[in-house]
C-alpha positions in Angstrom: -9.3 -11.6 9.5 -8.2 -11.5 6.0 -10.9 -10.9 3.2 -11.8 -10.1 -0.1 -13.3 -6.2 0.2 -16.7 -5.3 0.0 -18.7 -2.6 -1.0 -19.0 -1.4 2.3 -15.7 -1.6 3.1 -14.8 1.3 0.4 -15.3 4.3 3.3 -12.6 2.9 5.5 -10.4 2.1 2.7 -10.5 5.3 1.3 -10.0 6.7 5.1 -6.8 4.8 5.6 -5.3 5.8 2.3 -6.0 9.5 2.5 -4.8 9.5 6.2 -1.5 8.1 4.8 -1.1 9.7 1.8 -1.0 12.9 3.9 0.9 12.1 6.7 3.6 10.4 4.8 3.5 11.7 0.9 2.8 15.3 1.8 5.7 16.2 3.4 7.7 15.2 0.5 5.4 16.5 -2.2 3.9 19.5 -0.8 1.3 19.4 -2.9 -2.0 21.9 -1.0 -3.8 21.4 -4.2 -4.0 17.5 -4.5 -3.7 16.4 -1.0 -6.3 18.5 0.5 -8.1 19.4 -2.5 -8.4 16.3 -5.0 -7.7 13.9 -2.6 -10.7 13.4 -0.7 -12.4 10.2 0.6 -15.2 10.0 -2.1 -12.9 10.4 -4.7 -10.9 7.8 -3.6 -13.9 5.6 -2.8 -14.7 6.2 -6.8 -12.0 5.0 -8.2 -12.1 1.7 -6.0 -15.5 0.8 -6.8 -14.6 -1.1 -10.1 -11.5 -2.8 -8.3 -12.8 -4.5 -5.8 -11.8 -8.0 -7.1 -8.1 -6.7 -5.9 -8.8 -5.4 -2.8 -8.6 -7.2 0.5 -8.9 -5.8 4.0 -7.4 -6.9 7.5 -10.5 -7.1 9.5 -10.9 -8.2 13.2 -14.5 -6.4 13.5 -12.8 -3.0 12.4 -11.0 -2.8 8.6 -7.5 -1.6 10.1 -5.4 -2.1 6.7 -5.6 -2.8 3.0 -3.7 -4.1 0.3 -4.1 -4.1 -3.4 -3.2 -7.1 -5.7 -2.9 -7.3 -9.1 -1.3 -10.6 -10.5 1.7 -10.9 -8.2 2.4 -7.2 -8.1 1.2 -5.5 -4.8 0.0 -1.9 -6.0 -1.1 -0.7 -2.6 -0.8 -1.6 1.3 -2.0 0.8 4.1 -2.4 0.6 7.6 -4.0 2.8 9.7 -1.5 5.1 10.8 -2.6 4.9 14.7 -2.7 1.3 14.4 0.7 0.7 12.9 3.9 -1.5 14.3 1.0 -4.1 15.1 1.9 -6.6 12.8 -1.1 -5.6 10.5 0.7 -4.8 7.5 3.3 -7.7 8.0 -0.2 -10.1 7.8 -1.1 -8.8 4.3 2.0 -8.7 2.9 2.4 -12.2 4.0 -1.2 -13.1 2.6 -0.5 -11.6 -0.5 2.6 -13.8 -0.8 1.3 -16.9 0.5 -2.3 -16.6 -1.5 -1.6 -14.5 -4.5 2.1 -15.4 -5.1 2.8 -11.8 -5.1 6.6 -11.1 -5.4 7.0 -7.3 -6.4 6.0 -3.8 -5.5 7.2 -0.1 -5.7 7.9 2.3 -3.2 8.7 5.7 -3.3 12.2 6.3 -2.7 12.2 8.7 0.2 9.8 6.5 2.0 12.4 4.9 4.0 10.1 3.5 6.7 8.1 1.3 4.0 11.4 0.4 2.1 12.8 -0.9 5.6 9.6 -2.5 6.3 9.2 -4.2 2.9 12.7 -5.5 3.5 12.3 -6.7 6.9 9.8 -8.8 5.3 11.8 -10.7 2.5 11.4 -8.1 -0.5 14.8 -6.5 -1.8 15.6 -3.4 -3.7 16.5 -4.5 -7.3 18.2 -1.4 -8.2 15.6 -0.4 -10.5 14.0 3.2 -10.1 11.7 5.5 -12.6 9.8 8.5 -12.1 6.6 8.9 -10.2 4.8 9.9 -13.0 4.0 13.9 -12.7 7.2 14.4 -10.1 10.5 14.8 -9.7 10.4 11.9 -7.0 11.7 8.4 -7.9 10.0 5.0 -6.9 12.1 1.9 -6.4 11.5 -1.5 -7.5 11.3 -4.0 -4.4 11.2 -7.8 -5.3 10.4 -11.0 -2.8 13.6 -12.8 -2.0 13.6 -16.4 -3.8 13.9 -19.3 -1.5 17.2 -19.8 0.0 18.2 -16.3 -1.5 20.6 -14.6 0.9 
């Protein structure tokens, strides 16, 4: 069900990302110009064309989510919004941890639902923060708990 992304998946990956960005990040950033002009499916497709080797999709006949893994860093994880809470994100995250030894990621501090999701799946906030580039919003670093860690 989780496989390396292919060119044919790029439109679906871009669609999932655009929907998630508009649903979860637009209310925080309130940038009409970015979210409804710059952030378009064709643009996201072009951005990902050269990054296929870092993309994996959850595909049970239909691509329902994706994860972008760079070494041990989880750069993106998105599930189709209407299919969230069906363990798709957890399976993608588990895949990243088991198959790629993924152990860290940055999450938008105000995206508390995402942070809770990562915490339920074995990640903990380190206390480290950084500004999201070009904004006044912070990202928080989450790391995978080591075996036996409380």
